[in-house]
C-alpha positions as CSV (number, residue, x, y, z in Angstrom):
1,M,12.4,-24.9,59.3
2,T,14.0,-21.0,58.8
3,F,16.8,-19.2,60.4
4,P,17.1,-15.3,60.6
5,R,19.8,-14.7,57.6
6,V,20.3,-11.1,58.1
7,Y,19.9,-8.8,61.4
8,K,18.1,-5.9,60.7
9,P,20.6,-2.3,59.4
10,G,22.2,-0.5,61.6
11,H,22.4,-3.2,64.7
12,P,25.5,-3.6,65.8
13,K,26.2,-6.6,64.6
14,T,24.4,-8.1,61.3
15,F,25.1,-11.2,58.7
16,E,25.5,-11.1,55.0
17,R,27.2,-13.8,52.1
18,N,30.6,-13.9,50.9
19,G,31.9,-14.5,47.5
20,K,31.2,-18.1,48.3
21,G,27.1,-18.2,49.7
22,E,29.3,-18.3,53.6
23,F,27.2,-16.6,55.8
24,I,30.4,-13.9,57.9
25,N,29.8,-11.4,60.6
26,I,30.4,-7.8,60.4
27,D,30.6,-5.6,63.0
28,I,29.1,-2.0,61.7
29,E,30.4,-0.2,65.3
30,A,32.6,1.9,62.8
31,T,31.2,3.5,59.4
32,E,33.7,2.0,56.0
33,A,35.3,6.0,56.2
34,L,36.2,5.4,59.7
35,K,37.0,1.8,60.1
36,N,40.9,2.2,59.5
37,R,41.0,5.4,61.8
38,P,44.0,5.5,64.0
39,M,43.4,4.3,67.8
40,P,42.9,7.1,70.2
41,T,45.7,9.5,71.3
42,E,46.4,10.6,75.4
43,K,45.3,14.6,73.7
44,E,41.6,12.9,72.2
45,I,41.2,11.1,75.2
46,E,41.5,14.1,77.4
47,A,39.0,15.7,74.7
48,L,37.0,13.0,75.0
49,L,37.1,13.1,79.3
50,G,36.2,17.1,79.0
51,K,33.4,16.5,77.1
52,A,32.1,13.8,79.5
53,D,32.1,16.9,81.8
54,S,29.9,18.8,79.8
55,L,27.1,16.2,80.2
56,K,23.7,17.4,82.0
57,T,23.9,15.5,85.0
58,E,26.3,14.3,87.7
59,F,25.7,10.4,87.2
60,F,25.9,10.7,83.3
61,Q,29.6,13.0,83.6
62,L,30.9,10.2,86.4
63,R,29.4,6.7,84.3
64,A,30.8,8.2,80.9
65,K,34.3,8.8,82.2
66,A,34.0,5.5,84.3
67,I,33.6,3.8,81.6
68,I,36.5,5.2,79.2
69,G,38.6,4.6,82.2
70,L,37.7,0.8,82.2
71,V,38.4,0.0,78.2
72,K,41.4,2.3,78.6
73,I,43.0,0.0,81.9
74,F,41.5,-3.2,80.1
75,G,40.5,-3.1,76.8
76,K,37.7,-4.8,77.8
77,R,34.9,-5.7,75.2
78,R,31.5,-3.7,75.9
79,G,29.5,-6.7,77.0
80,E,31.4,-7.4,79.5
81,L,31.3,-3.6,81.4
82,S,27.6,-4.3,80.8
83,R,27.9,-7.8,82.4
84,L,30.2,-5.6,85.5
85,E,28.1,-6.3,89.0
86,M,28.7,-4.1,91.5
87,S,29.6,-6.4,94.0
88,D,32.9,-7.5,90.8
89,L,34.8,-4.1,92.3
90,T,36.8,-4.0,95.9
91,I,39.6,-1.9,96.7
92,E,42.2,-3.7,98.7
93,N,45.9,-2.7,99.7
94,D,45.6,0.1,97.5
95,F,44.4,-1.5,94.2
96,L,41.3,-1.4,92.4
97,N,40.5,-5.1,91.9
98,V,37.9,-5.8,88.9
99,I,36.3,-9.8,88.4
100,F,34.9,-9.2,84.4
101,T,32.7,-12.3,83.8
102,I,34.2,-13.1,80.3
103,L,31.0,-14.9,77.7
104,K,32.2,-17.5,75.4
105,K,30.1,-18.6,72.5
106,H,31.4,-21.6,70.8
107,K,29.4,-23.0,67.6
108,K,28.2,-26.7,67.7
109,G,28.5,-29.3,65.9
110,F,26.6,-30.8,62.4
111,F,26.0,-33.8,64.6
112,Q,24.1,-31.4,67.3
113,Y,22.1,-29.8,64.7
114,L,20.7,-33.4,63.7
115,E,19.5,-33.9,66.8
116,Y,18.3,-30.8,67.5
117,L,16.2,-31.2,64.2
118,K,15.2,-34.6,65.8
119,K,13.7,-32.6,68.8
120,Q,12.1,-30.9,67.1
121,H,10.6,-33.7,65.3
122,D,10.4,-32.1,62.0
123,P,9.1,-34.5,59.3
124,E,11.2,-33.3,56.3
125,L,14.8,-34.3,58.0
126,L,14.7,-37.7,56.2
127,N,14.0,-35.9,52.8
128,K,16.7,-33.7,53.0
129,T,19.9,-33.7,51.2
130,L,23.1,-33.4,53.1
131,P,24.2,-30.2,51.0
132,V,20.9,-28.8,52.3
133,L,21.3,-29.9,55.7
134,Q,24.9,-28.3,55.6
135,Q,23.4,-25.3,54.7
136,E,20.8,-25.6,57.0
137,Y,23.2,-26.1,59.9
138,E,25.9,-22.8,58.2
139,E,22.2,-20.8,59.1
140,W,21.8,-22.6,62.6
141,I,24.9,-21.9,64.3
142,L,24.8,-17.8,63.7
143,T,21.3,-18.3,66.6
144,P,21.2,-18.8,69.9
145,E,20.5,-22.5,69.4
146,G,23.6,-23.6,68.0
147,T,25.7,-21.5,69.9
148,R,27.4,-22.6,73.4
149,Q,28.2,-20.3,75.9
150,K,31.0,-20.7,79.0
151,A,30.9,-17.4,81.4
152,P,34.5,-18.1,83.0
153,K,35.6,-14.9,85.1
154,R,38.7,-13.3,84.9
155,P,39.9,-11.2,87.7
156,K,41.8,-7.7,87.0
157,Q,43.8,-5.1,88.9
158,T,44.7,-2.0,88.6
159,P,46.6,0.6,91.1
160,L,43.7,3.4,92.8
161,S,47.2,5.6,91.4
162,D,46.4,5.3,88.1
163,K,44.4,8.4,87.5
164,Y,41.7,6.1,84.6
165,A,41.5,4.0,88.2
166,K,40.2,7.1,89.7
167,M,37.4,7.8,87.7
168,I,35.8,4.1,87.9
169,L,36.9,4.5,91.6
170,D,34.2,8.0,91.9
171,Y,31.6,6.6,89.9
172,F,32.0,3.4,91.8
173,E,31.2,5.2,95.6
174,Y,29.0,7.3,93.8
175,M,26.7,4.4,92.8
176,Q,27.2,2.8,96.4
177,T,25.9,5.9,97.6
178,T,23.0,6.8,95.5
179,Y,21.8,3.9,94.2
180,P,22.5,1.3,97.1
181,K,20.3,-1.9,95.5
182,S,22.1,-1.5,92.4
183,K,23.5,-4.8,91.0
184,Y,24.9,-3.9,88.2
185,L,27.6,-1.2,87.9
186,F,25.8,0.2,85.0
187,P,22.1,-0.2,85.6
188,S,19.6,0.5,82.8
189,G,17.1,3.5,84.0
190,Y,15.1,6.7,82.6
191,T,15.5,10.1,83.0
192,L,11.8,11.6,84.5
193,F,10.0,13.7,82.0
194,G,10.7,17.2,82.6
195,T,13.6,16.9,85.5
196,E,17.2,15.8,85.6
197,K,16.6,12.8,88.2
198,Y,17.8,9.6,86.6
199,V,15.5,6.6,87.5
200,I,17.5,2.9,87.6
201,D,16.2,-0.9,87.1
202,N,17.8,-2.4,90.2
203,D,18.0,-5.3,88.6
204,K,19.0,-4.7,85.2
205,A,21.6,-4.1,83.0
206,L,22.4,-1.6,80.0
207,S,23.5,-3.9,77.0
208,G,26.6,-3.3,75.0
209,R,25.1,-1.1,72.7
210,Q,24.4,1.2,75.1
211,I,27.8,1.3,76.5
212,L,28.8,2.1,72.9
213,N,26.5,4.3,72.3
214,I,27.4,6.8,75.5
215,V,30.9,6.5,73.9
216,K,29.5,7.7,71.0
217,E,27.7,10.8,72.0
218,L,31.1,12.1,73.8
219,D,33.0,11.4,69.8
220,P,30.6,10.0,66.6
221,E,34.0,9.2,65.6
222,T,35.2,6.8,68.5
223,W,34.2,3.5,69.6
224,T,34.8,0.7,72.6
225,H,36.6,-1.5,70.5
226,L,39.5,1.5,69.5
227,Y,39.9,1.2,72.8
228,R,40.9,-2.6,72.6
229,K,42.6,-2.2,69.9
230,L,45.2,0.5,71.7
231,K,45.3,-1.8,74.9
232,G,46.7,-4.6,72.8
233,S,49.2,-3.1,70.9
234,E,50.5,-1.8,74.1
235,V,51.2,-4.9,75.8
236,A,52.7,-5.8,72.0
237,R,55.3,-3.1,72.3
238,K,55.6,-3.7,76.1
239,Y,57.3,-7.5,75.1
240,G,58.0,-7.0,71.9
241,R,58.1,-10.0,69.2
242,T,59.0,-12.5,71.7
243,L,56.4,-15.6,73.1
244,D,55.9,-14.1,76.5
245,S,54.2,-11.0,74.3
246,A,52.1,-13.7,73.1
247,I,51.0,-14.6,76.8
248,Q,50.8,-11.3,78.2
249,V,48.7,-10.2,74.5
250,K,46.1,-13.0,75.2
251,S,45.7,-12.9,78.4
252,T,45.3,-9.1,78.7
253,L,42.9,-8.9,76.7
254,D,41.3,-12.5,77.3
255,L,41.7,-14.0,73.8
256,E,40.4,-17.7,73.0
257,R,43.1,-17.8,70.2
258,T,46.3,-17.0,69.9
259,E,46.3,-16.4,66.6
260,T,44.6,-13.7,68.0
261,A,47.7,-12.3,70.0
262,L,50.1,-13.1,67.0
263,R,48.6,-10.7,64.5
264,Y,48.8,-7.5,67.6
265,I,52.3,-8.4,67.5
266,E,52.5,-8.8,63.7
267,E,51.6,-5.1,63.5
268,F,52.6,-3.4,66.7
269,A,55.9,-5.0,68.1
270,P,58.7,-3.5,66.3
271,K,60.9,-6.3,64.2
272,I,64.4,-5.2,65.1
273,E,67.0,-5.1,62.3
274,T,70.5,-4.1,61.7
275,G,72.6,-3.4,59.0
276,E,75.6,-5.8,59.9
277,T,76.2,-8.6,58.4
278,A,76.6,-11.9,59.7
């Protein structure tokens, strides 16, 4: 039995071995030269939106600005944007409500792997040594069979007066009028050859990678995760180096681990020092 060891080059997620021979996940949204670039400034975001206005159709213009609006306000992952359905957006009392589906993957345990092998009727199971089984297990948890998924819903809200909320709303209303049968906010589709007409698949969404490409088309040196980091940094600075800050960062970004929220606080929340002696 074999498992995928490395994803093909250029894939948004790839795996390689570290110095211990363990598989580690590498996010290659950013090139080596850009991985430590500063977070986007307001001026850079305005320039990005200006480029969106130059796209060839109104649909593409509105869609690109809606994506920027969503990541700027909510700091969501690109996969969470791709799963948004039209029914996930509602307007109530001067607020835009958005319900995100947060896909969380959990690695299955070693004994679950052994149960998996039994069900596969692996004839070599009884002859495999523990080190071999452990190595195969480490590769197995990188596969769909080796993980279990939960998809909790997370409601978010933003005032309609927010300029980025206006971009989301403009696109949402366009979709309601032009593609009323679309299940997804960002449906998959194609442009008819020789025309500007965009034909959508009512029951299929864009992938997270396609959403990333829409942002990179505006600026190759930016990507969606930068806006997630920007949102986390804003929350950390607002609440400071407090327990409430950790709760707010974790809640805003829908983080699974508090330790990740603490890293945002450590990096971005200023530590107050004084020259006075006790």
